[in-house]
KEMIDO-954363 format. One record per residue: x negated, y negated, z of N, C-alpha, C, O in turn. Coordinates in nm, 3 decimals, decimal comma, always signed. Atoms other than C-alpha are relative to their C-alpha. Last residue first. Layout:
N
[[X Y Z] [X Y Z] [X Y Z] [X Y Z]]
...
END
This chain:
104
[[-0,096 -0,106 +0,002] [+0,894 +0,579 +2,238] [+0,021 +0,073 +0,115] [+0,103 +0,164 +0,116]]
[[-0,136 +0,042 -0,023] [+0,729 +0,247 +2,305] [+0,116 +0,114 +0,005] [+0,225 +0,102 +0,061]]
[[-0,010 +0,120 -0,091] [+0,364 +0,304 +2,322] [+0,150 -0,031 +0,054] [+0,179 -0,064 +0,169]]
[[+0,053 -0,041 -0,123] [+0,353 +0,659 +2,187] [+0,004 -0,094 +0,097] [+0,010 -0,064 +0,216]]
[[-0,063 -0,103 -0,068] [+0,589 +0,598 +1,930] [-0,042 +0,032 +0,135] [+0,031 +0,064 +0,229]]
[[-0,124 +0,062 -0,070] [+0,430 +0,256 +1,836] [+0,079 +0,103 +0,073] [+0,131 +0,069 +0,178]]
[[+0,051 +0,058 -0,103] [+0,107 +0,481 +1,798] [+0,100 -0,106 +0,060] [+0,094 -0,138 +0,179]]
[[+0,028 -0,094 -0,097] [+0,253 +0,721 +1,568] [-0,039 -0,075 +0,135] [-0,012 -0,023 +0,243]]
[[-0,121 -0,069 -0,049] [+0,415 +0,458 +1,358] [-0,048 +0,079 +0,112] [+0,005 +0,050 +0,220]]
[[-0,041 +0,102 -0,077] [+0,058 +0,270 +1,326] [+0,157 +0,040 +0,056] [+0,195 -0,006 +0,164]]
[[+0,084 +0,010 -0,137] [-0,108 +0,595 +1,228] [+0,075 -0,110 +0,082] [+0,088 -0,093 +0,203]]
[[-0,042 -0,125 -0,079] [+0,178 +0,669 +0,959] [-0,079 -0,018 +0,129] [-0,022 +0,013 +0,234]]
[[-0,151 +0,010 -0,041] [+0,152 +0,313 +0,825] [+0,023 +0,132 +0,083] [+0,090 +0,121 +0,186]]
[[+0,003 +0,114 -0,108] [-0,230 +0,328 +0,790] [+0,134 -0,007 +0,066] [+0,143 -0,015 +0,188]]
[[+0,039 -0,045 -0,142] [-0,165 +0,652 +0,616] [-0,032 -0,088 +0,110] [-0,031 -0,052 +0,228]]
[[-0,094 -0,093 -0,039] [+0,057 +0,521 +0,364] [-0,054 +0,051 +0,136] [+0,008 +0,058 +0,243]]
[[-0,110 +0,064 -0,056] [-0,167 +0,243 +0,288] [+0,087 +0,080 +0,086] [+0,115 +0,043 +0,200]]
[[+0,061 +0,068 -0,105] [-0,447 +0,483 +0,230] [+0,102 -0,095 +0,071] [+0,113 -0,089 +0,193]]
[[+0,023 -0,106 -0,116] [-0,242 +0,661 +0,001] [-0,046 -0,039 +0,106] [+0,016 -0,002 +0,206]]
[[-0,142 -0,010 -0,020] [-0,153 +0,340 -0,209] [-0,003 +0,119 +0,112] [+0,061 +0,103 +0,215]]
[[-0,038 +0,111 -0,085] [-0,542 +0,268 -0,210] [+0,142 +0,003 +0,065] [+0,162 -0,041 +0,178]]
[[+0,070 -0,040 -0,123] [-0,614 +0,619 -0,344] [+0,049 -0,117 +0,088] [+0,103 -0,090 +0,195]]
[[-0,084 -0,135 -0,060] [-0,343 +0,560 -0,626] [-0,081 +0,025 +0,143] [-0,010 +0,051 +0,240]]
[[-0,138 +0,031 -0,059] [-0,488 +0,222 -0,679] [+0,078 +0,089 +0,052] [+0,156 +0,067 +0,145]]
[[+0,007 +0,064 -0,132] [-0,832 +0,358 -0,705] [+0,114 -0,055 +0,053] [+0,129 -0,058 +0,175]]
[[+0,011 -0,118 -0,083] [-0,709 +0,608 -0,996] [-0,022 -0,080 +0,157] [+0,042 -0,045 +0,256]]
[[-0,122 -0,078 -0,025] [-0,557 +0,303 -1,168] [-0,031 +0,115 +0,085] [+0,059 +0,146 +0,163]]
[[-0,076 +0,086 -0,070] [-0,871 +0,102 -1,142] [+0,115 +0,061 +0,034] [+0,147 +0,058 +0,153]]
[[+0,076 -0,006 -0,150] [-1,090 +0,390 -1,268] [+0,080 -0,077 +0,088] [+0,094 -0,030 +0,201]]
[[-0,037 -0,131 -0,054] [-0,845 +0,426 -1,569] [-0,054 +0,010 +0,139] [+0,009 +0,063 +0,231]]
[[-0,157 -0,008 -0,041] [-0,856 +0,055 -1,622] [+0,036 +0,132 +0,053] [+0,120 +0,141 +0,143]]
[[+0,020 +0,075 -0,130] [-1,261 +0,072 -1,616] [+0,151 -0,013 +0,048] [+0,177 -0,012 +0,169]]
[[+0,052 -0,081 -0,105] [-1,259 +0,359 -1,863] [+0,013 -0,107 +0,122] [+0,017 -0,056 +0,234]]
[[-0,080 -0,110 -0,031] [-1,029 +0,174 -2,096] [-0,039 +0,078 +0,110] [+0,047 +0,123 +0,186]]
[[-0,123 +0,038 -0,080] [-1,220 -0,149 -2,075] [+0,099 +0,112 +0,043] [+0,160 +0,110 +0,151]]
[[+0,049 +0,036 -0,146] [-1,552 +0,041 -2,169] [+0,129 -0,045 +0,075] [+0,160 +0,008 +0,182]]
[[+0,026 -0,144 -0,089] [-1,366 +0,224 -2,460] [-0,054 -0,040 +0,129] [-0,021 +0,027 +0,227]]
[[-0,129 -0,063 -0,042] [-1,235 -0,123 -2,599] [-0,008 +0,135 +0,086] [+0,073 +0,164 +0,174]]
[[-0,071 -0,081 +0,103] [-1,559 -0,286 -2,572] [+0,113 +0,055 +0,021] [+0,145 +0,064 +0,140]]
[[+0,052 -0,140 +0,048] [-1,637 -0,540 -2,309] [+0,068 +0,073 -0,118] [+0,175 +0,034 -0,165]]
[[+0,083 +0,012 +0,106] [-1,562 -0,920 -2,299] [-0,058 +0,142 -0,042] [-0,129 +0,157 -0,142]]
[[-0,056 +0,069 +0,151] [-1,240 -0,899 -2,121] [-0,106 -0,004 -0,102] [-0,070 -0,002 -0,220]]
[[+0,007 -0,100 +0,099] [-1,379 -0,645 -1,838] [+0,048 -0,065 -0,146] [+0,047 -0,002 -0,251]]
[[+0,141 -0,040 -0,001] [-1,474 -0,910 -1,572] [-0,016 +0,097 -0,123] [-0,126 +0,112 -0,177]]
[[+0,063 +0,102 +0,046] [-1,119 -1,089 -1,595] [-0,169 +0,032 -0,015] [-0,242 -0,054 -0,063]]
[[-0,036 +0,044 +0,128] [-0,936 -0,778 -1,574] [-0,088 -0,120 -0,064] [-0,119 -0,124 -0,183]]
[[+0,034 -0,099 +0,105] [-1,123 -0,625 -1,306] [+0,044 -0,049 -0,138] [-0,024 -0,028 -0,238]]
[[+0,150 -0,004 +0,012] [-1,116 -0,947 -1,079] [-0,028 +0,113 -0,117] [-0,110 +0,083 -0,204]]
[[+0,054 +0,122 +0,053] [-0,733 -0,972 -1,141] [-0,143 +0,010 -0,035] [-0,180 +0,008 -0,152]]
[[-0,028 -0,009 +0,141] [-0,681 -0,603 -1,055] [-0,048 -0,125 -0,074] [-0,128 -0,115 -0,167]]
[[+0,100 -0,086 +0,081] [-0,878 -0,645 -0,747] [+0,037 +0,005 -0,145] [-0,046 -0,014 -0,234]]
[[+0,141 +0,069 +0,035] [-0,673 -0,949 -0,652] [-0,094 +0,081 -0,061] [-0,165 +0,036 -0,152]]
[[-0,029 +0,118 +0,106] [-0,339 -0,759 -0,686] [-0,138 -0,061 -0,038] [-0,188 -0,053 -0,150]]
[[+0,004 -0,080 +0,145] [-0,483 -0,465 -0,484] [+0,031 -0,091 -0,127] [-0,022 -0,077 -0,237]]
[[+0,120 -0,049 +0,045] [-0,571 -0,694 -0,214] [+0,006 +0,084 -0,118] [-0,082 +0,079 -0,204]]
[[+0,084 +0,113 +0,051] [-0,250 -0,858 -0,215] [-0,137 +0,033 -0,027] [-0,192 -0,022 -0,123]]
[[-0,039 +0,046 +0,138] [-0,062 -0,540 -0,194] [-0,084 -0,104 -0,057] [-0,129 -0,099 -0,171]]
[[+0,071 -0,102 +0,097] [-0,272 -0,423 +0,108] [+0,040 -0,032 -0,146] [-0,041 -0,023 -0,238]]
[[+0,143 +0,017 +0,015] [-0,193 -0,733 +0,291] [-0,078 +0,102 -0,116] [-0,167 +0,081 -0,198]]
[[+0,030 +0,112 +0,098] [+0,172 -0,719 +0,192] [-0,146 -0,046 -0,020] [-0,192 -0,106 -0,117]]
[[-0,049 -0,027 +0,139] [+0,205 -0,373 +0,325] [-0,034 -0,107 -0,087] [-0,085 -0,088 -0,198]]
[[+0,109 -0,080 +0,067] [+0,019 -0,478 +0,648] [+0,047 +0,037 -0,148] [-0,038 +0,011 -0,233]]
[[+0,128 +0,076 -0,001] [+0,254 -0,755 +0,715] [-0,112 +0,075 -0,066] [-0,178 +0,035 -0,162]]
[[-0,021 +0,082 +0,105] [+0,554 -0,529 +0,630] [-0,125 -0,101 -0,026] [-0,168 -0,126 -0,139]]
[[+0,074 -0,075 +0,126] [+0,401 -0,280 +0,857] [+0,025 -0,074 -0,125] [-0,045 -0,055 -0,224]]
[[+0,160 -0,006 -0,008] [+0,445 -0,498 +1,160] [-0,054 +0,053 -0,123] [-0,162 +0,019 -0,171]]
[[+0,063 +0,150 +0,011] [+0,804 -0,601 +1,077] [-0,139 -0,003 +0,006] [-0,202 -0,093 -0,049]]
[[-0,026 +0,061 +0,162] [+0,929 -0,253 +0,977] [-0,065 -0,131 -0,001] [-0,120 -0,173 -0,104]]
[[+0,084 -0,052 +0,081] [+0,782 -0,129 +1,327] [-0,006 -0,038 -0,136] [-0,111 -0,047 -0,199]]
[[+0,128 +0,039 -0,038] [+0,956 -0,373 +1,514] [-0,121 +0,064 -0,081] [-0,223 +0,005 -0,115]]
[[+0,011 +0,113 +0,076] [+1,274 -0,299 +1,353] [-0,139 -0,059 +0,028] [-0,191 -0,131 -0,057]]
[[-0,003 -0,024 +0,129] [+1,240 +0,068 +1,448] [-0,017 -0,139 -0,079] [-0,081 -0,144 -0,184]]
[[+0,135 -0,035 +0,009] [+1,163 -0,031 +1,814] [-0,016 +0,022 -0,161] [-0,122 -0,015 -0,212]]
[[+0,098 +0,090 -0,037] [+1,463 -0,233 +1,822] [-0,150 +0,036 -0,042] [-0,231 -0,037 -0,100]]
[[-0,011 +0,096 +0,101] [+1,688 +0,030 +1,667] [-0,103 -0,101 +0,010] [-0,172 -0,119 -0,091]]
[[-0,113 +0,083 +0,038] [+1,595 +0,290 +1,873] [-0,023 -0,080 -0,084] [-0,130 -0,086 -0,143]]
[[+0,039 +0,154 -0,036] [+1,306 +0,538 +1,824] [+0,138 -0,070 +0,003] [+0,218 -0,031 -0,082]]
[[-0,102 +0,040 -0,068] [+1,388 +0,913 +1,785] [+0,022 -0,147 +0,072] [+0,089 -0,172 +0,172]]
[[+0,031 +0,018 -0,120] [+1,050 +1,017 +1,696] [+0,136 -0,018 +0,101] [+0,140 +0,007 +0,222]]
[[+0,027 -0,119 -0,050] [+1,161 +1,115 +1,357] [-0,025 +0,018 +0,159] [+0,008 +0,122 +0,217]]
[[-0,131 -0,054 -0,002] [+1,297 +0,759 +1,302] [-0,008 +0,168 +0,057] [+0,074 +0,213 +0,137]]
[[-0,093 +0,066 -0,096] [+0,974 +0,604 +1,412] [+0,140 +0,073 +0,000] [+0,195 +0,101 +0,106]]
[[+0,026 -0,030 -0,140] [+0,765 +0,834 +1,208] [+0,083 -0,055 +0,134] [+0,104 +0,008 +0,238]]
[[-0,026 -0,151 -0,010] [+0,976 +0,777 +0,908] [-0,046 +0,037 +0,123] [+0,036 +0,081 +0,203]]
[[-0,134 -0,022 -0,035] [+0,952 +0,402 +0,957] [+0,045 +0,161 +0,007] [+0,129 +0,200 +0,088]]
[[-0,017 +0,028 -0,123] [+0,584 +0,431 +0,961] [+0,146 +0,008 +0,063] [+0,177 +0,055 +0,172]]
[[+0,074 -0,098 -0,073] [+0,559 +0,607 +0,639] [+0,018 -0,044 +0,160] [+0,044 +0,047 +0,239]]
[[-0,059 -0,137 +0,003] [+0,802 +0,402 +0,473] [-0,050 +0,103 +0,096] [+0,023 +0,172 +0,167]]
[[-0,141 +0,006 -0,081] [+0,665 +0,066 +0,580] [+0,072 +0,137 +0,003] [+0,121 +0,179 +0,108]]
[[+0,005 +0,003 -0,173] [+0,306 +0,171 +0,506] [+0,133 -0,008 +0,069] [+0,162 +0,053 +0,172]]
[[+0,066 -0,123 -0,053] [+0,405 +0,270 +0,139] [-0,017 -0,010 +0,143] [+0,047 +0,068 +0,214]]
[[-0,111 -0,081 -0,096] [+0,629 -0,033 +0,074] [-0,057 +0,123 +0,069] [-0,008 +0,165 +0,174]]
[[-0,064 +0,089 -0,095] [+0,356 -0,278 -0,044] [+0,103 +0,067 +0,074] [+0,131 +0,028 +0,187]]
[[+0,079 +0,046 -0,094] [+0,162 -0,050 -0,230] [+0,033 -0,057 +0,115] [-0,020 -0,035 +0,224]]
[[+0,018 -0,104 -0,068] [+0,460 +0,085 -0,421] [-0,120 -0,016 +0,118] [-0,107 +0,046 +0,223]]
[[-0,136 -0,006 -0,085] [+0,512 -0,259 -0,527] [-0,006 +0,119 +0,093] [+0,014 +0,104 +0,214]]
[[+0,002 +0,094 -0,119] [+0,165 -0,275 -0,639] [+0,106 -0,016 +0,079] [+0,094 -0,054 +0,195]]
[[+0,073 -0,042 -0,101] [+0,199 +0,022 -0,837] [-0,018 -0,089 +0,128] [-0,016 -0,053 +0,246]]
[[-0,072 -0,117 -0,071] [+0,506 -0,078 -1,002] [-0,097 +0,044 +0,095] [-0,057 +0,071 +0,209]]
[[-0,108 +0,084 -0,064] [+0,348 -0,422 -1,121] [+0,067 +0,120 +0,096] [+0,093 +0,095 +0,214]]
[[+0,086 +0,037 -0,117] [+0,036 -0,209 -1,247] [+0,111 -0,082 +0,098] [+0,083 -0,088 +0,217]]
[[+0,014 -0,101 -0,102] [+0,279 +0,006 -1,438] [-0,072 -0,062 +0,109] [-0,062 -0,019 +0,223]]
[[+0,088 -0,105 +0,053] [+0,393 -0,308 -1,633] [-0,011 +0,111 +0,122] [+0,053 +0,101 +0,227]]
[[+0,052 -0,068 -0,104] [+0,702 -0,545 -1,584] [-0,079 +0,115 -0,055] [-0,032 +0,189 -0,141]]
END
């Protein structure tokens, strides 16, 4: 397991955790919380899939580059992954708020 695998895993659970936190803080019942988890699981998997595919593309396109160019590309990729994880958490938070407005 590499750092990339851990980042992809974090990307898949980031929307779930933030949406669940909003639902719990809002006093939602078990059914609403279960619905939030189901909806954000799909979103988290979509975010993780996009991140995984981006990593594959960067890997295959940088194979012929020099070591320093590869290092720069992968540093940029890891930075973009961190931003993508934060964006996934933000999307989960917004979804959690909207569900609480609709059903809470």
